[in-house]
C-alpha positions, 0 to 999 in steps of 0.5 A: 771032795769039799764045796771050795775045791769044786768051785775051784774045780769049776772056774779052772774048767770053764777058763780051759774052756774060754782059752780053748775056744780063743778066737783065731783074730787074736792071731793077729795081735801076735803077728808082727809087724807088716804082717795082716791076717785078714777074715780070721776064722777058726780058734787061736789054736786051730784057725784059717785066713781068707788072706794072709798079706805082708806088703804086698804079697798076699796069700788066701786060703791061709790055715795053720796049728798053733803050739801052745807051749811056744807062747809061754817062751815069747814066740809063735810057732806054728804048722802054717798050710796054704791053699792058694791055688797059685801058691800052695804049700807047707811050712813050719815058722817060729815067728820071735817079738823082734821080727826075726823068723825060723823056718823049717819043712818048707815046701812050696810051688809058685808062679814066678810072674805075679809079684810072689818072687823077687823077679821083675816083670816079663818073666814067667815059669814056677818055683818049686820050694824045699828048703829044710832049714832057713832064718831071718834076721833083721829082715835079712835071710841068715840062714839056709839049706834046701833046693830052689827049682825055677821050671819052664823059664821064660823071657818076654824082652826078649822073647828066649825060653831058658829052660829049668834051672837048681839052686842047691844049698848045702848046711851053711857054714858058721857065720860070718862066713857066707852062705853058698850054693851051686847053680845048675840046669835041668835041661833045655836050651842052655847048659848052665854051672855057677856059684852063690855066694849070699851074705848075711847082708842081704849082698849077693855074688852070683858068678858061672858060665852059660853055654847055648846046646844045639837045640838053641834057637839062635835068636838066644845065641844072639842073647849070650854075645851080650856076655861076651866072647865065648871061650875054646868050649864055646861057654859063655862067663856070667857075673852078677853082683847086689842086695836082695 
């Protein structure tokens, strides 16, 4: 080997070593605006954040594995693992430079309360997310397939146990058709059947029926009267619309 080739080989090995050892703190410069990785540790390729924060939502003890080939395509592909005691889970993420996000194999468990879900204060219970794929474009959910399960739902005002519910999204229809999901109960004091239509601009319509079962307490049955009179089968119709 010539001296020139040896020098080139040593230089290449040196550069490769530097790349492999790039500090985890560099991830902060690759994340979309508004996402912060605090107290980063490890390397850019295999690292951890003591806290990963976006807006009012924060997760602690978050670890990642970054796929280097994605950087050549101006995107950030990584496997994410949260060991937060409140919200544990894992997912495969692809972050785009324009802020868009693709999600695959999301499995997570988190409480309803504590600012980790869009539900207002006064609710308790747990959410289980099993999302096969989802995409976010211009800060709106534009594609989703999977299941969201709420267990042990309880309202504080008025005090009422609502049981467990499942929202299931099949493979979405092509745009511009809305994404649709079926809503059903998984046991408890209420029999629930419904459908959610979620447009790609964040607007939604949720409609269906809810009926008390024999073990529903009187307060819950009285609460259902606010939806209007029951039909011949004892079910009350409901309809909600808004924007996420």
